N, CA, C and O atoms as CSV, one atom per row, in Angstrom:
chain,resi,resn,atom,element,x,y,z
A,1,MET,N,N,139.310,60.254,-31.313
A,1,MET,CA,C,139.780,60.037,-32.673
A,1,MET,C,C,138.705,60.512,-33.643
A,1,MET,O,O,137.533,60.167,-33.493
A,2,ASP,N,N,139.095,61.289,-34.619
A,2,ASP,CA,C,138.157,61.792,-35.620
A,2,ASP,C,C,138.056,60.818,-36.785
A,2,ASP,O,O,139.014,60.114,-37.105
A,3,PHE,N,N,136.889,60.787,-37.411
A,3,PHE,CA,C,136.637,59.878,-38.528
A,3,PHE,C,C,136.090,60.656,-39.707
A,3,PHE,O,O,135.361,61.634,-39.544
A,4,LEU,N,N,136.458,60.201,-40.911
A,4,LEU,CA,C,135.733,60.639,-42.098
A,4,LEU,C,C,134.457,59.823,-42.088
A,4,LEU,O,O,134.506,58.594,-42.134
A,5,LYS,N,N,133.335,60.476,-42.029
A,5,LYS,CA,C,132.066,59.747,-41.999
A,5,LYS,C,C,131.555,59.624,-43.423
A,5,LYS,O,O,131.296,60.618,-44.101
A,6,VAL,N,N,131.418,58.377,-43.861
A,6,VAL,CA,C,131.020,58.092,-45.231
A,6,VAL,C,C,129.594,57.558,-45.217
A,6,VAL,O,O,129.273,56.658,-44.441
A,7,SER,N,N,128.742,58.110,-46.069
A,7,SER,CA,C,127.363,57.630,-46.176
A,7,SER,C,C,127.152,56.993,-47.547
A,7,SER,O,O,128.029,57.032,-48.410
A,8,SER,N,N,125.984,56.411,-47.726
A,8,SER,CA,C,125.673,55.790,-49.013
A,8,SER,C,C,125.557,56.833,-50.119
A,8,SER,O,O,125.630,56.499,-51.302
A,9,LYS,N,N,125.377,58.086,-49.740
A,9,LYS,CA,C,125.254,59.169,-50.720
A,9,LYS,C,C,126.583,59.903,-50.953
A,9,LYS,O,O,126.647,60.814,-51.778
A,10,SER,N,N,127.630,59.517,-50.241
A,10,SER,CA,C,128.933,60.155,-50.418
A,10,SER,C,C,129.488,59.868,-51.808
A,10,SER,O,O,129.327,58.772,-52.346
A,11,SER,N,N,130.140,60.870,-52.373
A,11,SER,CA,C,130.798,60.698,-53.670
A,11,SER,C,C,132.149,60.016,-53.441
A,11,SER,O,O,132.999,60.556,-52.732
A,12,PRO,N,N,132.358,58.832,-54.033
A,12,PRO,CA,C,133.642,58.152,-53.842
A,12,PRO,C,C,134.836,58.999,-54.278
A,12,PRO,O,O,135.887,58.954,-53.639
A,13,ALA,N,N,134.690,59.761,-55.345
A,13,ALA,CA,C,135.793,60.606,-55.816
A,13,ALA,C,C,136.118,61.701,-54.801
A,13,ALA,O,O,137.287,62.016,-54.580
A,14,SER,N,N,135.098,62.275,-54.192
A,14,SER,CA,C,135.326,63.316,-53.185
A,14,SER,C,C,135.983,62.743,-51.933
A,14,SER,O,O,136.899,63.345,-51.373
A,15,VAL,N,N,135.511,61.580,-51.501
A,15,VAL,CA,C,136.110,60.934,-50.329
A,15,VAL,C,C,137.555,60.540,-50.646
A,15,VAL,O,O,138.437,60.684,-49.799
A,16,ALA,N,N,137.798,60.044,-51.863
A,16,ALA,CA,C,139.153,59.676,-52.274
A,16,ALA,C,C,140.073,60.890,-52.236
A,16,ALA,O,O,141.219,60.786,-51.798
A,17,GLY,N,N,139.587,62.027,-52.687
A,17,GLY,CA,C,140.382,63.252,-52.635
A,17,GLY,C,C,140.719,63.633,-51.201
A,17,GLY,O,O,141.835,64.066,-50.913
A,18,ALA,N,N,139.750,63.469,-50.303
A,18,ALA,CA,C,140.001,63.766,-48.890
A,18,ALA,C,C,141.043,62.805,-48.314
A,18,ALA,O,O,141.935,63.221,-47.576
A,19,ILE,N,N,140.928,61.522,-48.654
A,19,ILE,CA,C,141.892,60.525,-48.181
A,19,ILE,C,C,143.291,60.878,-48.683
A,19,ILE,O,O,144.238,60.933,-47.899
A,20,ALA,N,N,143.418,61.114,-49.976
A,20,ALA,CA,C,144.724,61.420,-50.567
A,20,ALA,C,C,145.315,62.690,-49.964
A,20,ALA,O,O,146.513,62.745,-49.687
A,21,GLY,N,N,144.497,63.695,-49.763
A,21,GLY,CA,C,144.981,64.938,-49.165
A,21,GLY,C,C,145.479,64.738,-47.745
A,21,GLY,O,O,146.517,65.277,-47.363
A,22,MET,N,N,144.742,63.966,-46.967
A,22,MET,CA,C,145.152,63.695,-45.588
A,22,MET,C,C,146.456,62.899,-45.558
A,22,MET,O,O,147.341,63.177,-44.750
A,23,VAL,N,N,146.567,61.905,-46.449
A,23,VAL,CA,C,147.790,61.100,-46.510
A,23,VAL,C,C,148.976,61.988,-46.869
A,23,VAL,O,O,150.031,61.898,-46.240
A,24,LYS,N,N,148.811,62.840,-47.870
A,24,LYS,CA,C,149.908,63.730,-48.287
A,24,LYS,C,C,150.303,64.698,-47.183
A,24,LYS,O,O,151.467,65.083,-47.082
A,25,ASP,N,N,149.327,65.099,-46.343
A,25,ASP,CA,C,149.591,66.025,-45.236
A,25,ASP,C,C,150.086,65.299,-43.983
A,25,ASP,O,O,150.406,65.943,-42.984
A,26,GLY,N,N,150.152,63.978,-44.027
A,26,GLY,CA,C,150.611,63.213,-42.875
A,26,GLY,C,C,149.585,63.073,-41.768
A,26,GLY,O,O,149.939,62.784,-40.626
A,27,VAL,N,N,148.318,63.275,-42.094
A,27,VAL,CA,C,147.239,63.174,-41.110
A,27,VAL,C,C,146.699,61.740,-41.101
A,27,VAL,O,O,146.426,61.187,-42.166
A,28,PRO,N,N,146.540,61.131,-39.927
A,28,PRO,CA,C,145.973,59.773,-39.882
A,28,PRO,C,C,144.567,59.747,-40.481
A,28,PRO,O,O,143.765,60.653,-40.255
A,29,VAL,N,N,144.285,58.697,-41.246
A,29,VAL,CA,C,142.982,58.576,-41.906
A,29,VAL,C,C,142.212,57.408,-41.295
A,29,VAL,O,O,142.681,56.269,-41.278
A,30,ASN,N,N,141.020,57.722,-40.797
A,30,ASN,CA,C,140.096,56.717,-40.281
A,30,ASN,C,C,138.722,57.056,-40.821
A,30,ASN,O,O,138.307,58.215,-40.798
A,31,MET,N,N,138.013,56.046,-41.308
A,31,MET,CA,C,136.679,56.270,-41.862
A,31,MET,C,C,135.659,55.480,-41.058
A,31,MET,O,O,135.974,54.438,-40.484
A,32,GLN,N,N,134.442,55.985,-41.023
A,32,GLN,CA,C,133.356,55.297,-40.328
A,32,GLN,C,C,132.148,55.225,-41.249
A,32,GLN,O,O,131.763,56.221,-41.863
A,33,CYS,N,N,131.552,54.035,-41.341
A,33,CYS,CA,C,130.404,53.809,-42.220
A,33,CYS,C,C,129.324,53.048,-41.456
A,33,CYS,O,O,129.622,52.181,-40.634
A,34,VAL,N,N,128.083,53.380,-41.736
A,34,VAL,CA,C,126.960,52.624,-41.185
A,34,VAL,C,C,126.093,52.189,-42.363
A,34,VAL,O,O,125.521,53.021,-43.067
A,35,GLY,N,N,126.004,50.893,-42.565
A,35,GLY,CA,C,125.185,50.356,-43.648
A,35,GLY,C,C,126.006,49.921,-44.841
A,35,GLY,O,O,127.116,50.396,-45.080
A,36,ALA,N,N,125.410,48.991,-45.586
A,36,ALA,CA,C,126.106,48.400,-46.733
A,36,ALA,C,C,126.430,49.427,-47.812
A,36,ALA,O,O,127.506,49.379,-48.410
A,37,GLY,N,N,125.523,50.343,-48.064
A,37,GLY,CA,C,125.766,51.361,-49.091
A,37,GLY,C,C,126.933,52.258,-48.736
A,37,GLY,O,O,127.720,52.631,-49.606
A,38,ALA,N,N,127.050,52.609,-47.463
A,38,ALA,CA,C,128.154,53.456,-47.010
A,38,ALA,C,C,129.477,52.710,-47.120
A,38,ALA,O,O,130.485,53.285,-47.531
A,39,VAL,N,N,129.477,51.435,-46.756
A,39,VAL,CA,C,130.703,50.634,-46.876
A,39,VAL,C,C,131.109,50.533,-48.341
A,39,VAL,O,O,132.294,50.624,-48.663
A,40,ASN,N,N,130.152,50.348,-49.219
A,40,ASN,CA,C,130.431,50.275,-50.653
A,40,ASN,C,C,131.119,51.556,-51.139
A,40,ASN,O,O,132.114,51.488,-51.861
A,41,GLN,N,N,130.599,52.706,-50.752
A,41,GLN,CA,C,131.186,53.976,-51.184
A,41,GLN,C,C,132.588,54.156,-50.602
A,41,GLN,O,O,133.475,54.686,-51.272
A,42,ALA,N,N,132.788,53.720,-49.371
A,42,ALA,CA,C,134.103,53.848,-48.732
A,42,ALA,C,C,135.146,52.983,-49.434
A,42,ALA,O,O,136.277,53.420,-49.648
A,43,VAL,N,N,134.767,51.765,-49.789
A,43,VAL,CA,C,135.716,50.868,-50.462
A,43,VAL,C,C,136.056,51.411,-51.843
A,43,VAL,O,O,137.211,51.350,-52.265
A,44,LYS,N,N,135.066,51.941,-52.549
A,44,LYS,CA,C,135.343,52.564,-53.845
A,44,LYS,C,C,136.306,53.736,-53.671
A,44,LYS,O,O,137.236,53.902,-54.461
A,45,ALA,N,N,136.083,54.548,-52.638
A,45,ALA,CA,C,136.945,55.702,-52.387
A,45,ALA,C,C,138.376,55.261,-52.101
A,45,ALA,O,O,139.320,55.902,-52.562
A,46,LEU,N,N,138.551,54.181,-51.351
A,46,LEU,CA,C,139.896,53.674,-51.065
A,46,LEU,C,C,140.599,53.244,-52.352
A,46,LEU,O,O,141.785,53.516,-52.533
A,47,ALA,N,N,139.872,52.576,-53.239
A,47,ALA,CA,C,140.459,52.142,-54.506
A,47,ALA,C,C,140.859,53.344,-55.365
A,47,ALA,O,O,141.922,53.342,-55.986
A,48,ILE,N,N,140.017,54.355,-55.397
A,48,ILE,CA,C,140.322,55.558,-56.181
A,48,ILE,C,C,141.518,56.290,-55.567
A,48,ILE,O,O,142.399,56.753,-56.291
A,49,ALA,N,N,141.550,56.396,-54.244
A,49,ALA,CA,C,142.657,57.078,-53.561
A,49,ALA,C,C,143.985,56.376,-53.842
A,49,ALA,O,O,145.005,57.040,-54.031
A,50,ARG,N,N,143.983,55.041,-53.871
A,50,ARG,CA,C,145.205,54.299,-54.218
A,50,ARG,C,C,145.692,54.727,-55.597
A,50,ARG,O,O,146.887,54.931,-55.809
A,51,GLY,N,N,144.756,54.861,-56.530
A,51,GLY,CA,C,145.121,55.288,-57.880
A,51,GLY,C,C,145.726,56.679,-57.908
A,51,GLY,O,O,146.606,56.958,-58.721
A,52,PHE,N,N,145.258,57.559,-57.019
A,52,PHE,CA,C,145.832,58.907,-56.925
A,52,PHE,C,C,147.238,58.856,-56.329
A,52,PHE,O,O,148.123,59.589,-56.769
A,53,LEU,N,N,147.449,57.996,-55.331
A,53,LEU,CA,C,148.669,58.023,-54.535
A,53,LEU,C,C,149.827,57.203,-55.094
A,53,LEU,O,O,150.982,57.605,-54.951
A,54,ILE,N,N,149.550,56.071,-55.725
A,54,ILE,CA,C,150.628,55.195,-56.184
A,54,ILE,C,C,151.609,55.908,-57.109
A,54,ILE,O,O,152.815,55.709,-56.959
A,55,PRO,N,N,151.156,56.733,-58.062
A,55,PRO,CA,C,152.137,57.432,-58.905
A,55,PRO,C,C,153.052,58.391,-58.133
A,55,PRO,O,O,154.096,58.794,-58.645
A,56,THR,N,N,152.669,58.753,-56.915
A,56,THR,CA,C,153.494,59.647,-56.099
A,56,THR,C,C,154.441,58.864,-55.188
A,56,THR,O,O,155.160,59.459,-54.385
A,57,GLY,N,N,154.446,57.528,-55.309
A,57,GLY,CA,C,155.329,56.707,-54.492
A,57,GLY,C,C,154.750,56.307,-53.155
A,57,GLY,O,O,155.479,55.888,-52.255
A,58,VAL,N,N,153.440,56.433,-53.020
A,58,VAL,CA,C,152.770,56.092,-51.766
A,58,VAL,C,C,151.650,55.095,-52.066
A,58,VAL,O,O,150.908,55.257,-53.035
A,59,ASP,N,N,151.538,54.073,-51.233
A,59,ASP,CA,C,150.427,53.131,-51.341
A,59,ASP,C,C,149.683,53.134,-50.017
A,59,ASP,O,O,150.240,53.520,-48.989
A,60,ILE,N,N,148.434,52.707,-50.039
A,60,ILE,CA,C,147.646,52.609,-48.807
A,60,ILE,C,C,146.996,51.238,-48.719
A,60,ILE,O,O,146.763,50.573,-49.729
A,61,SER,N,N,146.714,50.837,-47.506
A,61,SER,CA,C,145.926,49.639,-47.245
A,61,SER,C,C,145.010,49.985,-46.079
A,61,SER,O,O,145.136,51.054,-45.481
A,62,CYS,N,N,144.093,49.086,-45.757
A,62,CYS,CA,C,143.183,49.399,-44.653
A,62,CYS,C,C,142.876,48.160,-43.830
A,62,CYS,O,O,143.031,47.026,-44.283
A,63,ALA,N,N,142.440,48.413,-42.615
A,63,ALA,CA,C,142.011,47.354,-41.704
A,63,ALA,C,C,140.608,47.701,-41.220
A,63,ALA,O,O,140.419,48.718,-40.553
A,64,PRO,N,N,139.619,46.867,-41.548
A,64,PRO,CA,C,138.254,47.133,-41.086
A,64,PRO,C,C,138.005,46.559,-39.691
A,64,PRO,O,O,138.520,45.496,-39.345
A,65,THR,N,N,137.218,47.270,-38.907
A,65,THR,CA,C,136.792,46.785,-37.590
A,65,THR,C,C,135.331,47.151,-37.380
A,65,THR,O,O,134.815,48.084,-37.995
A,66,PHE,N,N,134.673,46.402,-36.502
A,66,PHE,CA,C,133.309,46.727,-36.113
A,66,PHE,C,C,133.350,47.635,-34.896
A,66,PHE,O,O,134.261,47.543,-34.073
A,67,SER,N,N,132.361,48.511,-34.785
A,67,SER,CA,C,132.250,49.380,-33.626
A,67,SER,C,C,130.779,49.618,-33.327
A,67,SER,O,O,129.997,49.925,-34.227
A,68,ASP,N,N,130.403,49.477,-32.062
A,68,ASP,CA,C,129.033,49.797,-31.654
A,68,ASP,C,C,128.977,51.285,-31.360
A,68,ASP,O,O,129.744,51.795,-30.543
A,69,ILE,N,N,128.064,51.979,-32.029
A,69,ILE,CA,C,127.940,53.424,-31.850
A,69,ILE,C,C,126.501,53.767,-31.510
A,69,ILE,O,O,125.599,52.943,-31.660
A,70,ASP,N,N,126.297,54.991,-31.051
A,70,ASP,CA,C,124.971,55.472,-30.682
A,70,ASP,C,C,124.578,56.579,-31.652
A,70,ASP,O,O,125.271,57.591,-31.756
A,71,ILE,N,N,123.475,56.392,-32.356
A,71,ILE,CA,C,122.954,57.417,-33.261
A,71,ILE,C,C,121.545,57.748,-32.808
A,71,ILE,O,O,120.642,56.916,-32.893
A,72,ALA,N,N,121.364,58.966,-32.326
A,72,ALA,CA,C,120.067,59.449,-31.848
A,72,ALA,C,C,119.453,58.485,-30.834
A,72,ALA,O,O,118.268,58.161,-30.907
A,73,GLY,N,N,120.276,58.034,-29.889
A,73,GLY,CA,C,119.783,57.150,-28.839
A,73,GLY,C,C,119.594,55.712,-29.249
A,73,GLY,O,O,119.130,54.894,-28.455
A,74,GLU,N,N,119.947,55.389,-30.481
A,74,GLU,CA,C,119.778,54.019,-30.987
A,74,GLU,C,C,121.153,53.395,-31.215
A,74,GLU,O,O,122.035,54.021,-31.803
A,75,LYS,N,N,121.331,52.154,-30.744
A,75,LYS,CA,C,122.610,51.463,-30.955
A,75,LYS,C,C,122.681,50.945,-32.380
A,75,LYS,O,O,121.748,50.312,-32.872
A,76,ARG,N,N,123.804,51.224,-33.038
A,76,ARG,CA,C,124.042,50.760,-34.400
A,76,ARG,C,C,125.439,50.172,-34.464
A,76,ARG,O,O,126.291,50.477,-33.630
A,77,THR,N,N,125.666,49.334,-35.455
A,77,THR,CA,C,127.000,48.797,-35.682
A,77,THR,C,C,127.601,49.514,-36.880
A,77,THR,O,O,127.022,49.546,-37.966
A,78,ALA,N,N,128.766,50.081,-36.657
A,78,ALA,CA,C,129.485,50.774,-37.726
A,78,ALA,C,C,130.677,49.921,-38.139
A,78,ALA,O,O,131.172,49.104,-37.364
A,79,ILE,N,N,131.121,50.124,-39.356
A,79,ILE,CA,C,132.388,49.554,-39.792
A,79,ILE,C,C,133.352,50.715,-39.916
A,79,ILE,O,O,133.066,51.721,-40.566
A,80,ARG,N,N,134.501,50.554,-39.278
A,80,ARG,CA,C,135.545,51.581,-39.337
A,80,ARG,C,C,136.735,51.044,-40.113
A,80,ARG,O,O,137.116,49.882,-39.973
A,81,PHE,N,N,137.312,51.905,-40.928
A,81,PHE,CA,C,138.495,51.553,-41.703
A,81,PHE,C,C,139.666,52.404,-41.220
A,81,PHE,O,O,139.625,53.632,-41.300
A,82,ALA,N,N,140.699,51.752,-40.722
A,82,ALA,CA,C,141.954,52.440,-40.417
A,82,ALA,C,C,142.810,52.330,-41.670
A,82,ALA,O,O,143.017,51.235,-42.193
A,83,VAL,N,N,143.304,53.455,-42.148
A,83,VAL,CA,C,144.088,53.485,-43.387
A,83,VAL,C,C,145.569,53.560,-43.024
A,83,VAL,O,O,145.993,54.404,-42.235
A,84,TYR,N,N,146.341,52.657,-43.620
A,84,TYR,CA,C,147.781,52.591,-43.385
A,84,TYR,C,C,148.531,53.058,-44.625
A,84,TYR,O,O,148.151,52.747,-45.753
A,85,VAL,N,N,149.597,53.808,-44.397
A,85,VAL,CA,C,150.388,54.392,-45.483
A,85,VAL,C,C,151.677,53.598,-45.645
A,85,VAL,O,O,152.345,53.265,-44.667
A,86,HIS,N,N,152.014,53.299,-46.900
A,86,HIS,CA,C,153.237,52.568,-47.230
A,86,HIS,C,C,154.012,53.369,-48.267
A,86,HIS,O,O,153.489,53.687,-49.335
A,87,ARG,N,N,155.260,53.693,-47.946
A,87,ARG,CA,C,156.124,54.389,-48.901
A,87,ARG,C,C,156.688,53.346,-49.857
A,87,ARG,O,O,157.220,52.328,-49.414
A,88,LEU,N,N,156.581,53.582,-51.144
A,88,LEU,CA,C,157.079,52.639,-52.135
A,88,LEU,C,C,158.531,52.959,-52.463
A,88,LEU,O,O,158.915,54.123,-52.576
A,89,THR,N,N,159.322,51.919,-52.610
A,89,THR,CA,C,160.704,52.129,-53.032
A,89,THR,C,C,160.760,51.898,-54.532
A,89,THR,O,O,160.184,50.933,-55.033
A,90,PRO,N,N,161.446,52.775,-55.250
A,90,PRO,CA,C,161.501,52.621,-56.702
A,90,PRO,C,C,162.237,51.342,-57.099
A,90,PRO,O,O,163.264,50.995,-56.515
A,91,ARG,N,N,161.706,50.663,-58.081
A,91,ARG,CA,C,162.362,49.466,-58.613
A,91,ARG,C,C,163.482,49.887,-59.532
A,91,ARG,O,O,163.340,50.832,-60.309
A,92,SER,N,N,164.580,49.195,-59.445
A,92,SER,CA,C,165.703,49.480,-60.330
A,92,SER,C,C,165.517,48.703,-61.623
A,92,SER,O,O,165.355,47.483,-61.609
A,93,THR,N,N,165.540,49.413,-62.730
A,93,THR,CA,C,165.418,48.752,-64.034
A,93,THR,C,C,166.703,48.920,-64.826
A,93,THR,O,O,166.773,48.580,-66.007
A,94,SER,N,N,167.704,49.445,-64.163
A,94,SER,CA,C,168.970,49.693,-64.869
A,94,SER,C,C,169.808,48.426,-64.934
A,94,SER,O,O,169.474,47.414,-64.318
A,95,ALA,N,N,170.885,48.493,-65.678
A,95,ALA,CA,C,171.804,47.363,-65.798
A,95,ALA,C,C,172.456,47.045,-64.465
A,95,ALA,O,O,172.972,45.941,-64.287
A,96,ASP,N,N,172.448,47.990,-63.515
A,96,ASP,CA,C,173.033,47.748,-62.191
A,96,ASP,C,C,172.336,46.592,-61.478
A,96,ASP,O,O,172.948,45.911,-60.655
A,97,ALA,N,N,171.065,46.370,-61.787
A,97,ALA,CA,C,170.321,45.318,-61.108
A,97,ALA,C,C,170.518,43.959,-61.774
A,97,ALA,O,O,169.989,42.958,-61.290
A,98,MET,N,N,171.262,43.905,-62.865
A,98,MET,CA,C,171.461,42.654,-63.592
A,98,MET,C,C,172.869,42.113,-63.360
A,98,MET,O,O,173.830,42.866,-63.203
A,99,ASP,N,N,172.958,40.794,-63.344
A,99,ASP,CA,C,174.295,40.205,-63.248
A,99,ASP,C,C,174.914,40.146,-64.648
A,99,ASP,O,O,174.332,40.655,-65.606
A,100,ASP,N,N,176.096,39.524,-64.765
A,100,ASP,CA,C,176.783,39.551,-66.045
A,100,ASP,C,C,176.092,38.700,-67.126
A,100,ASP,O,O,176.473,38.762,-68.295
A,101,ARG,N,N,175.070,37.898,-66.736
A,101,ARG,CA,C,174.320,37.120,-67.726
A,101,ARG,C,C,173.057,37.845,-68.169
A,101,ARG,O,O,172.315,37.341,-69.012
A,102,GLY,N,N,172.806,39.043,-67.597
A,102,GLY,CA,C,171.608,39.780,-67.943
A,102,GLY,C,C,170.388,39.365,-67.128
A,102,GLY,O,O,169.259,39.707,-67.480
A,103,VAL,N,N,170.610,38.628,-66.040
A,103,VAL,CA,C,169.525,38.185,-65.175
A,103,VAL,C,C,169.340,39.192,-64.067
A,103,VAL,O,O,170.304,39.609,-63.425
A,104,VAL,N,N,168.093,39.585,-63.842
A,104,VAL,CA,C,167.809,40.557,-62.789
A,104,VAL,C,C,168.064,39.900,-61.451
A,104,VAL,O,O,167.553,38.818,-61.165
A,105,ALA,N,N,168.858,40.565,-60.638
A,105,ALA,CA,C,169.220,40.035,-59.314
A,105,ALA,C,C,168.115,40.274,-58.321
A,105,ALA,O,O,168.240,39.897,-57.155
C-alpha cells in the first residue's frame, strides 16, 4: 500500500491538493506521518481538502492508526490516516419537501 508521506515541513495546502486530486480520480488516499509536527500538517491538510471537496458534493473523513516502521534501521512509530470518501446527497429546499403546513418533512 502506498502512502502520502507528510513531514513537519510539508505544505498543508499542497498536501490538500494531492488529497483532493486523488479523491477526484478515485485513488485510495492513505497518509503516513512521523512526529507531532507531521501529524499537525496532515490534519491541517485534511481540513483544507474537505473545504476543496465539499462544494463538489464530496466529503472526507479519516481513521488514524499507529504503525511501527523502520527508518534507517531504527524503529519508529508512525501515525497513518486512512481517508474515506462520502458522496453528499443534495438537500431539497423546494416546496416538495414541505407538507401543506409549510413544515419541512
